[in-house]
C-alpha positions, -999 to +999 in steps of 0.1 A: +019+863+336+006+826+347-017+814+319-045+789+331-055+771+306-088+768+314-111+798+314-134+783+340-141+752+361-169+739+336-142+740+305-117+721+329-143+696+338-150+696+299-114+688+296-114+663+323-142+642+306-126+640+267-094+631+285-111+607+308-134+591+276-092+592+257-080+572+287-107+547+287-103+546+249-068+541+254-072+514+278-097+492+258-067+495+229-042+485+251-063+454+265-072+443+232-037+445+220-024+425+246-053+400+241-039+399+203-004+396+214-010+367+232-030+346+205-005+360+185+025+338+206+001+307+207-004+311+169+032+310+165+039+278+191+012+262+166+028+274+133+063+260+146+046+226+153+029+224+122+059+231+102+077+205+125+047+181+112+051+193+079+090+186+082+083+151+091+055+143+069+079+158+040+104+133+050+081+104+053+067+111+020+109+113+005+111+078+020+084+064+007+091+079-029+125+056-027+102+028-016+081+030-047+108+038-068+128+007-052+097-014-057+091-004-089+125-015-101+119-048-085+088-051-106+105-045-135+131-070-124+109-094-118+085-089-151+121-093-170+123-125-152+091-138-156+088-130-194+124-152-198+104-178-175+071-180-196+096-186-227+115-210-212+083-231-200+070-226-236+103-246-246+099-273-220+063-280-235+075-281-269+104-303-259+079-324-238+054-327-269+085-339-289+094-361-264+062-378-263+061-381-298+095-400-296+084-422-274+053-435-292+074-437-327+098-458-306+066-478-293+051-482-329+087-490-343+088-519-317+052-531-330+034-526-301+005-505-297+009-470-291+016-464-254-005-436-238+019-408-230-005-381-217-002-375-182-039-376-182-039-412-197-012-421-173-024-441-143-012-423-112+011-442-082-007-446-053+013-417-035+003-395-063-034-400-060-030-394-020-011-357-025-041-348-053-066-363-027-052-340-001-044-308-023-085-313-041-111-291-029-137-299-052-160-328-036-169-347-069-131-346-085-120-361-047-145-387-049-136-399-081-094-399-068-111-417-043-121-445-062-091-443-084-071-450-048-095-478-037-100-498-075-059-497-073-056-512-040-080-540-045-063-543-077-029-550-057 
């Protein structure tokens, strides 16, 4: 025999309403799923771009690290050179003092008055005065150098 799933029109209408409600709920879920899939694809693109940027930044950091390592080595080398030059400068200053002392002994042995050997006691040449004036920024020292140059020129 033919079985009718619904006993009457009212039960069929109730079943239809339930199915229509389920259909609308499923349509909402499908619409939300499509929206989430679109958002997910956008996020995937953003993630790939972020990964590319991260790779570039990592490369830049590695290159900067190499540069810093090179500069550190250069600083160590220059520090070593500086200490060697400081020692050499100190040796030259000691030798200069001994040369000054020898010059004074030589003048004293020749029965003359001790000669001023210190650079501050020596008279500067006209060219030295002009160079010193060009390099000087302090007005008092510049005026003193100018007076010394003027006196030197007047003495000639």
